[in-house]
Every structure is written in structure tokens, then in C-alpha cells.
C-alpha positions in Angstrom: 87.0 113.9 114.8 85.6 111.0 116.8 83.0 111.8 119.4 81.5 110.7 122.7 77.9 109.5 123.0 75.5 112.0 124.5 73.6 109.8 126.9 71.9 112.6 128.8 68.9 112.8 126.5 68.6 109.0 126.7 68.7 109.1 130.4 66.2 111.8 130.6 63.8 110.0 128.3 64.1 106.7 130.2 64.1 103.3 128.7 61.5 103.2 125.8 58.5 100.9 126.4 56.8 101.4 123.1 57.9 101.8 119.5 56.8 105.4 119.5 58.9 106.2 122.5 61.9 104.4 120.9 61.3 106.4 117.7 61.3 109.7 119.7 64.7 108.8 121.2 66.2 107.8 117.8 64.9 110.8 116.0 66.1 113.1 118.7 69.6 111.7 118.6 69.9 111.3 114.8 69.0 114.9 114.2 66.5 114.1 111.5 62.8 114.8 110.9 62.4 111.5 109.1 60.1 109.3 111.1 59.5 106.6 108.5 61.8 104.1 110.1 60.0 101.1 108.7 63.1 98.9 108.8 63.4 99.4 112.5 59.7 98.6 113.0 60.1 95.4 111.1 63.1 94.4 113.2 61.3 95.2 116.4 58.4 93.0 115.4 60.7 90.2 114.5 62.3 90.0 118.0 60.2 88.4 120.8 60.2 90.2 124.1 61.9 93.2 122.5 60.6 95.8 125.0 60.5 93.4 128.0 64.2 92.3 128.2 66.1 93.1 125.0 65.8 96.9 124.9 66.3 97.4 128.7 69.6 95.6 128.4 70.7 97.9 125.5 69.6 100.9 127.5 71.8 99.8 130.5 74.9 99.2 128.5 74.4 102.4 126.5 74.4 104.4 129.8 77.6 102.6 130.9 79.5 104.8 128.3 80.4 107.5 130.9 82.0 104.8 133.1 83.7 102.5 130.5 84.6 104.6 127.5 87.7 106.9 127.2 87.0 110.6 127.2 88.0 112.2 124.9 87.3 109.5 122.4 90.6 108.5 120.6 90.9 109.1 116.9 93.0 106.8 114.6 93.8 109.4 112.0 97.4 108.4 111.4 99.6 105.4 111.9 99.0 103.9 115.3 96.7 101.6 117.3 93.6 102.0 119.4 91.9 99.2 121.3 88.6 98.6 123.0 87.6 95.7 125.2 84.4 93.7 124.8 82.4 95.8 127.3 83.5 99.1 125.6 82.5 97.9 122.2 79.1 96.9 123.5 78.5 100.3 124.9 79.6 102.0 121.7 77.2 99.9 119.6 74.3 100.2 122.1 74.7 104.0 121.8 74.8 103.7 118.0 71.5 101.8 118.2 69.9 104.7 120.1 71.7 107.2 117.9 73.3 109.1 120.8 76.3 110.3 118.7 74.4 113.6 118.1 77.4 115.4 116.6 77.8 112.6 114.0 74.6 113.2 111.9 74.4 110.5 109.1 74.3 111.6 105.5 74.8 108.8 103.0 77.1 106.7 105.3 79.3 109.7 106.3 79.2 112.7 108.6 79.8 116.3 108.1 83.4 116.0 109.5 84.2 113.4 106.8 84.2 110.5 109.2 82.0 107.4 108.5 78.5 107.5 110.1 78.1 105.6 113.4 74.5 106.0 114.3 72.2 103.3 113.0 69.4 105.6 111.7 70.2 105.0 108.0 69.8 101.3 108.6 66.4 101.9 110.1 65.1 103.7 107.0 64.9 100.6 104.9 61.6 100.4 103.0 59.1 97.6 103.8 60.1 94.3 102.2 63.9 95.1 102.1 65.2 91.8 103.4 68.9 92.9 103.3 68.6 95.6 105.9 66.3 93.5 108.1 68.9 90.7 107.9 71.6 93.0 109.1 69.5 94.3 112.0 68.9 90.7 113.0 72.6 90.1 112.9 73.1 93.0 115.3 70.4 91.6 117.5 72.3 88.3 117.6 75.3 90.2 118.8 73.4 92.0 121.6 71.7 88.7 122.6 75.1 87.0 123.0 76.6 89.9 124.9 73.6 89.8 127.2 73.9 86.1 127.7 77.6 86.5 128.7 76.8 89.2 131.2 74.0 87.2 132.8 76.2 84.1 133.0 79.2 86.1 134.1 81.2 85.0 131.1 82.0 88.5 129.9 85.7 88.9 129.3 88.2 91.7 128.9 89.0 90.5 125.4 90.4 93.4 123.4 89.6 94.4 119.8 92.5 96.2 118.2 92.3 98.8 115.5 95.5 99.6 113.6 96.3 102.0 110.8 99.3 101.5 108.6 100.9 103.2 105.6 102.7 101.5 102.7 106.5 101.7 102.6 108.8 101.5 99.6 106.1 101.5 97.0 107.5 103.7 94.2 107.7 102.5 90.6 111.5 102.0 91.1 110.9 99.9 94.2 108.6 97.5 92.4 110.7 97.1 89.3 113.9 96.5 91.4 112.3 93.8 93.6 114.0 90.4 92.9 111.8 88.4 95.3 110.5 85.3 93.7 106.8 85.0 93.1 105.1 82.7 95.6 102.6 80.2 94.2 99.0 81.1 95.2 96.4 78.7 96.2 93.1 79.0 94.3 90.0 77.6 95.9 86.9 76.0 94.3 84.0 78.2 93.3 81.4 78.9 95.9 83.7 78.9 98.9 84.0 82.0 101.0 86.7 83.8 103.0 84.7 83.2 106.2 85.8 79.5 106.0 89.4 80.4 106.6 91.3 80.3 109.9 94.7 81.6 110.8 94.9 83.9 107.8 94.8 87.7 107.3 91.3 88.1 105.8 90.9 90.9 103.3 87.9 93.3 103.6 87.0 94.6 100.2 86.6 97.9 101.7 85.2 101.3 101.0 87.4 104.3 101.7 85.0 104.8 104.6 85.7 101.6 106.6 82.6 99.5 106.9 81.1 101.0 103.7 77.3 101.0 103.9 77.1 98.3 106.6 74.7 100.4 108.7 72.8 101.7 105.7 71.9 100.1 102.4 74.9 97.9 101.5 74.7 94.2 101.5 77.9 92.9 99.9 81.2 91.5 101.2 82.3 94.3 103.5 78.9 95.1 104.9 78.1 91.5 105.6 81.4 90.9 107.3 80.9 94.0 109.6 77.4 93.0 110.5 78.3 89.4 111.3 81.2 90.8 113.4 79.6 94.0 114.8 82.6 95.0 116.9 84.3 95.9 113.6 81.8 98.7 113.3 83.6 100.5 116.2 86.3 101.4 113.6 83.7 103.8 112.0 83.7 105.8 115.2 87.5 106.4 115.3 88.8 106.1 111.7 88.6 108.9 109.1 88.6 107.9 105.5 91.7 106.0 104.2 94.3 107.6 102.1 95.6 105.9 99.0 98.6 104.4 100.8 96.7 103.3 104.0 95.1 100.2 105.3 93.2 99.5 108.5 93.6 96.3 110.5 91.2 94.9 113.0 92.1 92.1 115.3 90.1 90.1 117.9 86.5 90.9 116.7 84.2 87.9 117.0 81.5 86.6 114.7 78.0 86.5 116.1 75.7 85.7 113.0 75.4 83.6 109.9 73.8 84.5 106.6 72.6 83.2 103.2 72.6 85.0 99.9 74.4 88.1 98.8 73.4 91.6 97.9 69.7 91.6 97.1 69.3 88.0 98.3 71.0 88.5 101.6 69.1 86.9 104.5 69.8 86.2 108.1 70.5 82.5 108.9 70.7 82.6 112.7 73.4 83.1 115.4 76.9 81.8 115.0 78.1 79.4 117.7 80.4 81.3 119.9 82.6 78.3 120.5 83.4 78.2 116.8 85.1 81.6 116.8 88.7 81.9 115.7 90.8 82.8 118.7 92.4 85.9 117.1 90.8 86.8 113.8 92.8 89.4 111.7 91.1 91.5 109.0 92.6 94.1 106.8 90.5 96.8 105.1 91.9 98.0 101.8 89.8 100.1 99.4 90.2 99.7 95.6 89.6 102.5 93.2 86.0 102.4 91.7 86.0 102.1 87.9 83.3 103.8 85.9 82.1 102.3 82.7 83.5 105.3 80.7 87.0 105.0 82.2 87.8 101.3 81.8 91.0 101.9 79.9 92.3 104.0 82.8 92.4 101.0 85.1 95.3 99.6 83.0 97.3 102.9 83.2 100.5 103.1 85.3 99.0 105.6 87.9 96.0 103.3 88.5 98.0 100.1 88.8 100.7 101.7 91.0 98.0 103.1 93.3 96.4 99.6 93.7 99.8 98.0 94.3 100.5 100.6 97.0 97.1 99.9 98.6 97.6 96.2 98.6 101.1 96.6 99.9 99.8 98.7 102.8 97.5 95.8 103.7 99.8 92.9 103.1 103.2 94.2 104.4 102.5 93.7 108.1 104.9 92.4 110.7 102.4 90.6 112.9 100.9 87.2 112.2 99.2 85.7 110.3 101.5 85.0 107.4 98.9 83.9 104.8 96.4 86.1 103.1 92.8 85.1 102.3 91.3 87.2 99.6 89.1 87.1 96.5 87.7 89.4 93.8 88.8 92.6 95.5 87.8 95.8 93.7 85.6 93.9 91.2 81.8 93.5 91.3 80.3 96.8 92.5 83.6 98.6 92.1 83.9 97.6 88.4 87.5 96.4 88.4 89.0 93.8 86.0 89.2 90.5 87.9 92.3 89.3 86.1 94.3 92.5 86.8 93.2 92.7 90.4 94.2 89.1 91.1 97.7 89.8 89.7 98.0 93.0 91.7 97.2 91.2 94.9 99.5 88.3 94.1 102.3 90.7 93.4 101.9 92.5 96.7 101.6 89.3 98.7 104.7 87.8 97.1 106.7 90.9 97.8 105.6 90.7 101.4 106.6 87.0 101.6 103.1 85.8 102.2 101.1 83.1 100.3 97.9 84.3 98.7 94.8 82.1 99.2 92.3 83.2 96.5 88.6 82.5 96.8 87.0 83.2 93.3 83.5 83.0 94.7 81.6 83.0 91.4 84.4 84.0 88.9 84.8 81.3 86.4 87.7 83.2 84.9 89.8 83.1 88.1 88.8 79.5 88.8 89.9 78.4 85.3 92.8 80.7 84.4 94.7 82.1 87.5 96.4 78.9 88.8 97.8 77.8 85.4 99.3 81.2 84.8 100.7 81.4 88.3 102.2 77.9 87.9 103.9 78.9 84.7 105.5 82.0 86.2 106.6 80.4 89.5 108.1 77.3 87.8 110.1 79.5 85.5 111.5 81.4 88.5 109.9 84.8 87.7 110.3 87.6 90.2 108.1 90.4 91.6 110.1 92.8 89.4 109.4 90.8 86.3 105.7 90.9 86.7 105.8 94.5 87.9 107.5 95.4 84.6 104.6 94.1 82.6 101.9 95.6 84.8 103.5 99.0 85.3 105.3 99.6 82.0 103.9 97.4 79.2 100.3 96.9 80.0 97.4 97.4 77.6 93.7 97.1 78.1 92.4 93.6 77.3 93.0 90.1 78.6 95.8 90.7 81.2 96.5 87.0 81.6 97.2 86.5 77.9 99.3 89.7 77.9 101.4 88.5 80.8 101.8 85.0 79.4 103.0 86.4 76.0 105.5 88.7 77.7 106.9 86.3 80.3 106.6 82.8 78.7 110.1 82.8 77.3 
């Protein structure tokens, strides 16, 4: 279950004035004997006036928890919605910084109760020279700096960040095969462009089953970068247990506070994001693809696997609230090992059935940039339906080049 921060030991210790005192607080809260938090030391050294003004502010907003946070803390374990305002999110994240969620001991991004980890201790354990973890800590510092600026200038708002959990409806084999909705032409963007460039669209988080993945540990790919540039999204880790195969988690209203360069091992912090450039009401949906091991590639093309991924995408795309367009990319590929052609068609199928246009950002996939749009044009211009494409993917599919297979079956 979700938990309330234990601020008593933080209050007893007082605001740390040295790195050793900070380390004592973090180790006490994290429930670990590991004291080699070299990543935290590097982050502290990178931040001017860390102990003079930055840490005292974090200390104050962490102690606000007892006044601003709901008790007991809500849990979003089934369909429903929970929301936090800007001040509440800041208090949660300040407590995560000090590791005051003492009953949520981190172990490889999760806790003993199955929930995602919430304390930042695994992020602090980065070895010297690990630029990705240091970059993410600097992103979190950007967030706290901006929240502090708003408080000092009396610009803090009651902006609410919404967290919603939804299940897919009508996603049986028969439902997909019987759907006579026409396929909607997707828009495929040039290589190198990213989802963060979009506005007014439902942005897909290429999620882990534990929402946020390894954002506050060792991960530095799409989901982790998104959550560290938008730290208020991390609050989902406090209240959301792992997703089931037919579930998606939506986050609305989280703001961006940082920019970055690079990806994975080359990730680096590129400075704060201008607050005036924030989208008024950003919507993100977290959907987790099945990881594909190298010895089970053929299974990805089997009916159970394809139907599961269609159900997951439907949970994320069949949503009554705005926006009506979907911004996505190579979901379930890369580190998850999925076939980029198959995953693009699964997402397109789910978006079309939901009546929403798919905006596809190939990032670095030459295959998608070169082949997806021509195939989609052929199918949409010939009036093909969701059921037509579902028949191929769920009943006739074989391992190999999925685009060629679909073209051969549906070109007549």
C-alpha cells in the first residue's frame, strides 16, 4: 500500500548542514547500511549554495507533509482517480529526497509490498563518472529551484496533477475481428524529432509495469527521462501498484522543469526548462509492453502476445477526455526487444479503433521512417478496417517482416 512520510526523524535531526549529516538522514530513512552515495555527493558539489539555501528549503517543504498531505495516503490500485496540488507534490518529492518513506525500502526500483520505490536512495548510489544519474539529479534540482522561486515570489498555485487508472474494455479476439471502423491515416514525423515537441496530444510513456521504471535509480531512457524532466509524475510511484495487462495509468497537469541532451549512456542535463513554455494541460499515458527475450522472438508474433499488446494499447488510447490525437514512437522496442514494425501496427490499430489519429515519431528507426507511411496509405486508401488488419495480426501472422506480410494479405 502507499505510505505516509515519517518526518519525525528528519525533524529530530534538524536540517543537515554538512554532507555527512545529510548522509546520516538519508541512510536512516532508506533503511540501508550502504553509505557509498557517490552520486549524491557529486550532485551536492555541482549545486552552488546547496547547504545555505537549497537544502533548508527542501527541509521546510518536507516537514509540511503533516499539514498538506492526505492521511492516510490514497492508493490508486483500481480504476479511479487521485489528484495532488503543486504544494503536495513538492512535499512528497522533498520527502523522497530525504528518504523519509521508511516503510518503502528500495530494492531494484520496487518495495517489498510490490509498489514502485519512492525514496531517491538508489539514484544516489550511482558510481563516480555516471553522467546519467547525475543528470537526473540535476533535473530534480531544477524542479526544486523553480518551486522555491515560485514560493518566494508568491507565484505558487493550486494547480492540480491528476493520476488516473483505467482498464481496457471490449478487447477480446472477437471484438477486434468484428470492428468495422476504418483505419485512420497516421502521421509519421522525420527522424530525430521527439515526443516532447508535441502540444495538445496524449503523449505515450513507454512504461515499465512499475510506473516510472528506473527513473530514480539507474534508468536513462524514454520513461526515465520524461519522469525526471517532469518530476511531479514521480508521485505516481507513491500511489500506484504495478499495472495489470489490461491497465493504463494517465497523468495530467504535470509540468516540465528541465531539458536534456543525449539518451541512455549519453544522457546529460542541459539546463532548466522555461516555465512559460509549459503546455497548459499536458496529458501522458503510461502503457507497458511485454519484454521480449532473445530466445523468444517468435512468441511476439503469437496470438496471445499480440492480443495482450492490443489490449494494453486500447487501455491507453480509449479514453473519453481530451486530447484526441496520440503522440507515440517505438513503444516496446529498444530495451524491451520488440519488433518495431509489429508494435507500430498494434498502436495504429488501437488508435484507429479509438477514433484518434496516431502521430508517430520514429526517433532513429529508419525502418519506420521509410516503410510505415506507404503501407498505411495503401491500407487507408483501399478502405481497410480495424477488423481487416486485426485478422492478419491475430489469426494469420508469422515471424518475419510484418509490413510485407500485411501488404501481401491486404493488397487485393
